C-alpha positions in Angstrom: 10.6 -2.7 -28.4 8.6 -5.4 -30.1 8.8 -9.1 -29.3 11.6 -8.4 -26.9 13.8 -6.9 -29.6 14.7 -3.4 -30.8 12.2 -2.2 -33.5 11.8 1.0 -35.4 8.7 2.6 -34.0 7.6 3.6 -37.6 7.6 0.0 -38.8 4.5 -0.9 -36.9 2.8 2.1 -35.3 0.8 1.1 -32.2 2.4 -2.3 -32.0 5.8 -1.1 -30.7 6.6 -0.1 -27.1 8.2 3.3 -26.8 10.8 3.6 -24.0 13.2 6.4 -23.3 15.4 7.7 -20.5 13.7 11.0 -19.6 15.0 13.9 -17.5 11.7 14.4 -15.7 13.0 17.4 -13.7 13.9 19.3 -16.9 10.5 18.3 -18.4 8.7 19.6 -15.3 10.7 22.9 -15.4 9.7 23.4 -19.1 6.1 22.7 -18.3 6.1 25.1 -15.4 7.7 27.8 -17.5 4.8 27.3 -20.0 2.3 27.9 -17.3 1.4 24.3 -16.5 1.4 22.5 -13.1 3.5 19.4 -12.8 2.7 16.6 -10.4 5.4 14.8 -8.4 6.6 11.8 -10.4 4.9 8.5 -9.6 6.0 5.0 -10.2 3.8 3.0 -12.6 2.9 0.7 -9.7 1.7 3.7 -7.5 -0.2 5.2 -10.5 -2.0 2.1 -11.5 -2.8 1.2 -7.9 -4.4 4.6 -7.4 -6.4 4.1 -10.6 -7.8 0.9 -9.3 -5.8 -1.9 -11.0 -6.3 -4.2 -8.1 -10.1 -3.9 -8.2 -10.1 -4.3 -12.0 -7.9 -7.4 -11.8 -10.2 -8.9 -9.1 -13.3 -8.2 -11.3 -11.6 -9.8 -14.3 -10.6 -12.9 -12.3 -14.1 -13.3 -11.0 -15.6 -13.0 -14.5 -13.0 -15.3 -16.0 -11.9 -17.9 -13.3 -10.0 -19.9 -15.9 -7.8 -16.9 -16.6 -7.3 -15.8 -13.0 -3.7 -16.9 -13.0 -2.9 -14.9 -16.1 -4.7 -11.9 -14.7 -2.7 -12.1 -11.5 0.6 -12.5 -13.4 -0.1 -9.5 -15.6 -1.2 -7.5 -12.5 2.0 -8.4 -10.7 4.2 -7.6 -13.7 2.6 -4.2 -14.1 2.8 -3.0 -10.5 5.4 -5.2 -8.9 8.5 -3.7 -7.3 10.7 -6.2 -9.2 9.1 -5.5 -12.5 7.5 -2.6 -14.4 5.9 -1.1 -11.3 9.2 0.5 -10.1 11.1 0.7 -13.4 8.6 2.9 -15.2 7.5 6.3 -14.1 4.5 8.4 -14.8 4.7 12.2 -15.4 1.8 14.6 -15.6 1.8 18.2 -16.6 -1.6 19.9 -16.6 -3.6 23.1 -16.4 -3.4 24.6 -13.0 -6.3 23.8 -10.7 -7.0 20.3 -12.1 -6.6 17.2 -10.0 -5.4 14.5 -12.4 -6.5 10.9 -11.7 -3.8 8.7 -10.4 -1.7 11.4 -8.6 -1.8 12.3 -4.9 -4.1 15.3 -4.4 
């Protein structure tokens, strides 16, 4: 998606959002068969919260008081239950023994 419309991802690499319906269970099974560990699926909101998005948003707001409203709106859109926070999911397959950031240990 680009500018709220369908766009060919190859028309503007890096400027077009990639979205897909993914069978995460099948993806995790393939990863495990390849010898990887697969973390339980996280929502985008959970993942970004664990990475410290709230603290980062607060720091940005303090450093740029005139943009605090925009920072809050972006924060809420990214992690909110009515927005991208629940709609989008985060999947992680990794070498066994690692503890990837943003996932519950």
